[in-house]
N, C-alpha and C positions, 0 to 999 in steps of 0.2 A: 581571495576574499575582497569584496567591494568595500573600500574604505571611504571612497568618495563617489557616490552613485552618479552625480552629475558628470564626473569625468568619464565614466563608462558610457553614459548616454551620449556624450559628445563624441567620444572615440568610436563608438559603434554607429554613429549617425542615426540615432533613433528620433522619430518625430514625437511630439507630445502625445499623440494618439497611440502610437506604438508602445510608449513607456506606460501609459495608462492601461493599455490592453494587457501588458505583462503583469502589472501589479494586480489587476482584477483576476486574471487567469489563475494566478497562484493562490489567491484568497477565496476563490469560489468553487474549489474542488476540481480544478483543471477543466472547466467547461468553456471551450473556445468560442462557441456560438453565443453564449450568454455574455462573455467578456466583450465580444464584438458589439453586441447590442448596447451594453452599458457604455461603450466608447463612442456611440453615436452612429454606428452602421445601421442601415435599415434592417428590419426583420427578414426581408426577402433575401438580402445579400449576406446576412450575418454568418451563416454557416460557412459559406464559401470564403468570406474574408477571414474568419477565425482560422480556418484550415490554412489559408494562404499565409497568414501571419506566422503560423507555427512552422512553416517550411522555409521561411527566410532565415538565412544563416546568422544575420546580425541580431535578430530577435531570439533565436535559439541560444545564442551566446549570452545575451543579456539575461534570459530566463535561467540559464545555468549558473551565472554569476549570482543572481538573486538567491537561488536555492542554496548555493555554497555558503553564502553569507548567513542565511538562516541556520543552516546546519552547524556552522562554526559558533554562532551566538548561543545556540541551545546545546552545544557540545554533543551533537547527534553523530554517532559513529556507526559503522556497519556492525560492529560487535554489539553495541547497545541495542540496535534494532533487532538483531538476531536473538539476543538474550531475552528481550521483551516478548517477541513472538513465541519463543520456546516456553517461557513461563506461562504465557496465556494459553498455549496449546495444552500444557500439562493441567491447567485449571479446568479446561474444557473436557478433560477426560473423566471428570467426576471424582468421587471420594476414593481414597486409597484403601487397600485391604485393611491397613492398620486403623484408619478412621472408621471403617465399617465395623470392625471388631469392637472398638470403643463404644460406638453407638449401640450395638447389640447388647453390650454389657451394661448399658445405661450410664456410661461415664460421660462426663462433660468434656467437650472438646474446646481447646484453647484457640484453635484455628478454624477458619470458615470452611465449610464443606461446600464444594461446587457441584452443580448438577452436570450430568453427562450431556454435552452439546456437540453431537457429531458434525453438524454443519460448520460450526465455529472451529472445531478441531481441524477439519479438512481444509478450511480456508487458511488457517495459520500454518499448517504443514505445507500447503501449496505455496504460500508466500516465502517460507523458508527455502523451499526447493528453488524458487525463482532467484532468490538472493544468492544461492549457491550455483546458479547457472543451469539448473535442471528444469527446463521448460517443457510444457506439454508437447507431445509429438502429434502433428496433424496427420490423420489417415483418411484417405478418401475411400468411401465404400460405394457399393452399387447405387446407381441413381444419382451420383454426383454429390452425395451428402458428405460434408466434412465433419469429422468427429475428433475432438481433442481427447487424447488419451494421456492420463497422468497416473503414475503408480505412486500410491501413498504408502509409506511405511509408518504405521501407527504403533507407538510403543504400547506394551501391555501393562505398563505402570506397576510391574511387580505381581501381576495377577497370573494365576495358572488356571487352565480349564479344569474345573472341579467335576465336570461331567454331570452336573445337576440338571 
């Protein structure tokens, strides 16, 4: 964890522009081109300079230290991220059978009923897979087209196929 950022800047021999680039890069959604522009690089060279900055070992190390610092301050752990993604994935699946029964009976629900959101569900499951090291496999097909193939295991949330 960075306790004194200026010591890390000095140790890693970062220029003021590189330090600024790192700060902007982490706060703008990881857009290296935009970070380079905001640091004073021309629009013509910003993409190349942003990429170049991200390949420099001392900049990569500083970015890593900054991110570790944020994670420690916010107490963000792998387990907490996975738990949040899983809870979100479950909400994206829609109402449970129990909630549907209560609704059909006209009973009032104490909890919120979420709509089925297949795209959000797939995104959350994909992120969980990545966190567990299950990355999409790239397969090349005829004509040189590269296709990412990911197998998603979507829970049935206690539902059975009722054949309706």
